[in-house]
TIMI-715325 format. One line per field, with one value per residue (C-alpha): chain; x, y, z. Coordinates in steps of 0.1 Angstrom, whole numbers, plus 2048, in hexadecimal, padded with zeros to 3 digits. Layout:
<sites>
cadena <- [A_...]
x <- [X_...]
y <- [Y_...]
z <- [Z_...]
</sites>
This chain:
<sites>
cadena <- [A_A_A_A_A_A_A_A_A_A_A_A_A_A_A_A_A_A_A_A_A_A_A_A_A_A_A_A_A_A_A_A_A_A_A_A_A_A_A_A_A_A_A_A_A_A_A_A_A_A_A_A_A_A_A_A_A_A_A_A_A_A_A_A_A_A_A_A_A_A_A_A_A_A_A_A_A_A_A_A_A_A_A_A_A_A_A_A_A_A_A_A_A_A_A_A_A_A_A_A_A_A_A_A_A_A_A_A_A_A_A_A_A_A_A_A_A_A_A_A_A_A_A_A_A_A_A_A_A_A_A_A_A_A_A_A_A_A_A_A_A_A_A_A_A_A_A_A_A_A_A_A_A_A_A_A_A_A_A_A_A_A_A_A_A_A_A_A_A_A_A_A_A_A_A_A_A_A_A_A_A_A_A_A_A_A_A_A_A_A_A_A_A_A_A_A_A_A_A_A_A_A_A_A_A_A_A_A_A_A_A_A_A_A_A_A_A_A_A_A_A_A_A_A_A_A_A_A_A_A_A_A_A_A_A_A_A_A_A_A_A_A_A_A_A_A_A_A_A_A_A_A_A_A_A_A_A_A_A_A_A_A_A_A_A_A_A_A_A_A_A_A_A_A_A_A_A_A_A_A_A_A_A_A_A_A_A_A_A_A_A_A_A_A_A_A_A_A_A_A_A_A_A_A_A_A_A_A_A_A_A_A_A_A_A_A_A_A_A_A_A_A_A_A_A_A_A_A_A_A_A_A_A_A_A_A_A_A_A_A_A_A_A_A_A_A_A_A_A_A_A_A_A_A_A_A_A_A_A_A_A_A_A_A_A_A_A_A_A_A_A_A_A_A_A_A_A_A_A_A_A_A_A_A_A_A_A_A_A_A_A_A_A_A_A_A_A_A_A_A_A_A_A_A_A_A_A_A_A_A_A_A_A_A_A_A_A_A_A_A_A_A_A_A_A_A_A_A_A_A_A_A_A_A_A_A_A_A_A_A_A_A_A_A_A_A_A_A_A_A_A]
x <- [77D_780_769_74A_758_758_759_740_75D_769_746_744_767_75E_73C_747_755_734_722_73E_73D_71C_729_749_74A_73B_74E_737_73E_725_71B_6F7_6EE_6CC_6D3_6D9_6F6_705_71D_730_746_757_772_796_7A4_7C4_7CF_7D4_7C9_7A8_79F_7A9_793_775_779_778_759_746_750_747_726_71F_728_712_6F4_6F9_700_717_72E_741_757_76A_77F_77E_799_793_7B4_7AC_787_781_767_754_757_748_72B_724_726_710_6F6_6F4_6F3_6DB_6EF_70F_715_6F8_709_724_739_730_748_73C_727_71B_6FC_6EA_6F6_6E7_6CB_6B0_6C0_6C7_6B1_6A3_6B4_69F_698_6BD_6C5_6A8_6B4_6D9_6D0_6B9_6D6_6F4_6E5_6F4_6FF_716_6FD_713_70A_6E5_6EE_700_6EA_6C7_6B5_692_68E_699_6BA_6C9_6E9_6F8_717_734_750_76A_779_768_782_789_7A5_7B1_7D3_7F0_811_834_831_856_85A_83A_846_869_862_83E_83A_81D_81B_800_803_7FC_7E0_7CF_7DB_7CF_7B4_790_79A_7AC_7CC_7DE_7DD_7C0_7A8_7C1_7C3_7B4_7BD_7D0_7E6_7E9_7F5_811_81B_81B_833_84A_84B_853_870_87C_87B_85E_83F_81C_812_7F0_7E6_7D2_7CD_7AF_7AF_79A_7B5_7B6_790_78A_7A0_798_773_776_78B_76F_755_768_767_742_74A_72F_72E_70B_6F1_6DA_6C0_6D8_6DC_6FF_70E_732_732_735_74D_754_75F_775_784_78C_79D_7B1_7BC_7C4_7DA_7EF_7F1_7FC_81A_828_821_837_834_827_809_7F2_7FB_7FC_7E8_7DB_7FD_811_809_80E_831_839_832_842_862_866_862_841_836_811_7F6_7D1_7CC_7C0_7D9_7E4_802_80D_808_81E_838_839_844_85A_866_862_875_85B_83E_847_847_824_804_7DF_7CB_7AD_7AD_7AE_78E_781_767_74B_759_770_769_77A_77C_768_765_74E_746_724_716_6F9_6E3_6D8_6B3_6BA_6CC_6C1_6C6_6BC_6B4_6D6_6E7_6D4_6DB_700_701_6F0_709_727_719_719_731_744_74C_754_76D_77E_780_78E_7A9_7B2_7B6_7CC_7B0_7AB_786_76D_74B_72D_71F_72B_729_744_760_76C_77F_7A0_7B3_7B4_7C2_7DC_7E9_80D_829_825_808_7E9_7F4_7D1_7BC_7B0_7A9_783_770_76D_757_774_77F_761_760_748_74F_74A_749_755_73B_71F_704_6FF_6E6_6F9_6F3_706_71E_72C_734_745_758_764_76D_780_770_77C_7A0_79F_794_7B2_7C9_7BC_7C2_7E3_7F4_7E6_7E4_7C0_7AB_794_776_782_784_761_753_763_754_732_733_73E_722_708_712_70D_6EA_6E1_6F0]
y <- [2C2_2DB_2DD_2F3_308_32C_34A_366_37E_367_367_38D_390_379_389_39E_37F_36F_390_39B_37A_384_3A5_397_39C_37D_36B_36C_34A_350_36E_369_360_351_339_355_359_340_347_328_323_302_2F1_2FB_2D8_2CC_2BF_2DD_2CA_2C4_2E9_2EA_2CC_2DB_2FD_2ED_2D8_2F6_30F_2F6_2F0_315_31D_300_30C_332_337_353_342_351_336_33A_31F_323_314_2FF_30C_322_317_331_31B_318_33E_344_32C_33D_360_358_347_366_37F_36A_371_366_348_334_313_309_2EB_2E1_2CD_2AE_2BC_2DD_2D0_2C9_2E9_2FE_2E7_301_318_2FD_2F5_2D2_2BC_29D_2A0_2A0_284_26F_270_26A_24C_23D_240_236_220_219_237_238_239_252_26C_268_26B_28C_29C_28F_2A4_29A_285_2A0_2A1_2C4_2BE_2A6_292_2A2_290_2AB_2AB_28C_274_253_24E_22A_21E_229_21A_211_1EE_1E9_1F1_1DF_1BF_1C2_1CA_1BF_1A1_1B2_1B0_1C9_1C8_1A2_1A7_1C2_1C2_1D9_1C0_1B8_19E_19B_187_172_182_19A_185_18A_1B0_1BB_1D2_1B7_1B2_1D8_1DB_1C1_1D4_1F5_1E6_1D9_1FA_20D_1F6_1FB_221_229_229_22C_251_252_274_275_29B_2B1_2B1_29F_285_27A_27B_267_249_248_249_22B_219_21E_212_1F3_1EA_1F2_20E_228_246_253_23E_249_255_26C_256_255_232_239_222_201_1E4_1EC_20F_201_1E9_203_21A_1FD_1F5_219_21C_1FE_20B_22E_21F_217_239_259_26B_28B_27D_28D_2AF_2A5_2B9_2AE_2B4_2A1_27E_287_295_276_25F_276_27B_255_257_243_222_228_243_246_25F_266_262_286_27C_264_27E_297_27C_277_29A_29F_27B_264_248_248_24A_22C_217_221_20D_213_1F9_1F7_1FE_1E0_1CE_1CC_1B6_1CD_1CE_1E3_208_220_244_25A_280_28C_2AE_2B9_2D1_2E6_302_31F_324_349_341_356_33A_319_308_30D_304_2E3_2DB_2E1_2CB_2AF_2B4_2B2_292_27F_262_275_292_27C_269_289_295_274_274_299_293_274_25F_276_27D_262_261_258_23D_219_217_231_21D_20D_22B_222_23D_228_20B_21D_239_234_22F_214_20C_205_218_227_20A_202_226_222_209_1E9_1CA_1B4_1CC_1C2_1E6_203_228_239_25C_260_265_254_248_265_27F_297_2B4_2A1_28F_2B0_2BC_29B_29D_2C1_2BB_29B_289_266_272_285_265_253_26F_26E_249_247_269_273_24F_254_235_22A_22F_253_25A_24C_262_281_278_273_296_2A5_293_29E_2C1_2BB_2AD_2CD_2E3]
z <- [694_6B1_6CE_6D2_6EE_6E2_6FA_6F6_6EF_6D4_6C4_6C5_6B7_69A_695_679_667_660_658_641_62E_620_612_602_5DC_5CA_5AF_591_580_564_550_55C_57F_57A_597_5AF_5C7_5DF_5FB_607_626_622_638_630_628_639_617_600_5E1_5F2_5F0_5CB_5C3_5D6_5C6_5A3_5AB_5BA_59F_583_593_597_573_566_57B_577_59B_5A8_5C1_5DF_5ED_60E_61D_642_657_677_685_6A3_6A0_685_675_696_69C_679_680_6A2_693_676_68C_6A2_685_670_651_640_62A_61B_621_63A_643_667_67D_68F_6AB_69C_68A_6AA_6BA_69D_692_698_67E_664_646_645_62C_62C_607_5FE_616_60A_5E6_5F0_605_5EA_5D1_5E6_601_623_638_656_673_687_66E_677_69C_695_67A_67D_698_6A3_684_66B_659_660_64C_633_63C_629_617_61A_63D_64A_658_669_682_67F_689_673_67B_671_664_664_689_694_682_68F_6B4_6BB_6A3_692_66C_666_640_641_65B_647_623_608_5FF_609_622_643_647_661_684_67D_693_6B0_6AC_6CD_6E9_6FC_6DE_6DA_6FE_6F8_6D9_6EB_705_6EA_6D7_6F7_6FD_6D9_6DE_6C6_6DD_6D0_6CC_6DD_6EB_70B_70C_706_6E0_6C6_6BC_6E1_6E6_6C6_6CC_6F1_6E9_6D2_6ED_706_6EE_6E5_70B_70C_724_720_737_72C_71B_6FE_717_729_748_757_756_75F_77D_76C_769_744_74D_769_750_736_750_75D_73A_731_750_745_722_72C_73E_71B_70B_70B_72D_71E_70A_724_715_6F0_6D7_6B5_6A4_6BE_6B2_68E_696_6AA_68C_672_686_68A_6B0_6B0_6A1_6A1_6A4_69E_682_65E_642_646_65C_641_626_638_63E_618_615_634_63D_61F_62F_64B_633_61F_63F_649_648_652_663_67B_6A0_6B7_6C2_6E6_6F7_6E8_6C4_6AF_6AA_692_69E_686_684_668_659_64D_633_63F_632_649_64C_645_624_607_5EE_5FF_5DE_5CF_5F0_5F3_5CE_5D3_5F2_5DE_5C2_5D9_5E8_5C7_5C2_5A7_5BE_5DB_5C5_5BB_5DF_5EB_5D0_5D6_5FB_5F7_606_625_61F_629_617_62E_617_619_5F3_5EF_5FF_5DF_5D0_5C0_5D4_5F4_5E1_5CC_5E3_5EE_5F5_600_5E9_5FD_61C_620_613_636_63F_636_64B_637_63D_646_661_676_682_687_683_6A4_6B2_6D5_6F1_6DC_6E6_6FE_6F2_6DC_6F3_70F_6F8_6EA_70D_715_6F5_6F9_71D_715_732_728_723_745_756_748_752_775_778_765_76B_78D_79B_7A7_7AD_791_7A8_7AF_78A_784_7A0_791_76F_77E_78D_76C_759_772_76B_746_74D_760_745]
</sites>
């Protein structure tokens, strides 16, 4: 997920992209097109097989329902997906249905078709839904998009179990085995234990790879760190709450933690932590299984020593970083009925299972009832490496998006500006006082309130 910041020049430069999408030749997947035409702009998956699986699902559905399908996979590299969304919203034409990154549903809610009917049927069929999806996609009581399976990700810890056991005395495979129960030591997995492990791994020459820059990977794990301390900068009513003991505590902790991280983590981007793990230079990162999947290809000796397990707990609980995608239908779509029907089809258990398998377990369905797929248990080597990637009951964890519970209009600005990471950098890198960092944050947040 990239941020929402797009310059006016960027939008104008991309304007032709969204308009042109509606004029591209359609792929006629059936001799007759009684279901009409449907133009789709879906996220270009990091895992190549993810696109292949999605294409098959969509095209099979189109053929069965006599719908002519135009399917475009739009990359998030260079924010091209965000540019497409911005261009089409301005032109009022383009694709009928699009994949929307985390914060974009609220941003474009006035142009999105209500999907309460689809969500009602899905919830009735599949039960409990991750509440963060409601925070992000239910606007003024109306579902404006459906939480997607493709692209939605958690960012738990993924670490080298051999190095953690040897140098930090942490047997993460025993703590969190590929089974529906926690093991010895899991109840002691908190941020204090994490700090001791970070010190040990730095001394061993394989420090934790935790970015503190202005990119989503940094914002996500830091957001969950803040929440686990109960450190909220803005409450659900939009009031600034940064001047609190819990915020002081998390900043003090972060300063001590940063002393054991690589010196350049303040400039790391979203690829830096992946490279650190894959190269064997780091013992732990917070990430989806994509880093492990690449290691399978490029560094198999590293991959077979990796294991996924929950983030540490704090005084306020344990929170797993979560970054979802959504499927939405433009209000100016020319085939709303077919678009809604396809979204409902993609959200069924059978399609979710196919996408999870194709993505090596990367994709996270929004329903609790869909965390039992065999893929997470059987993927390897080592077998079970991603079993604890979904949030499971024995983790005693909640999925969490950074900057919640602030109203989304403020939260997205906090997220895109990496306010929490910048506070840590001011204290840890610039040696500012904690009170000075809080005052700076308050000024920034007041600007967001006015904006």
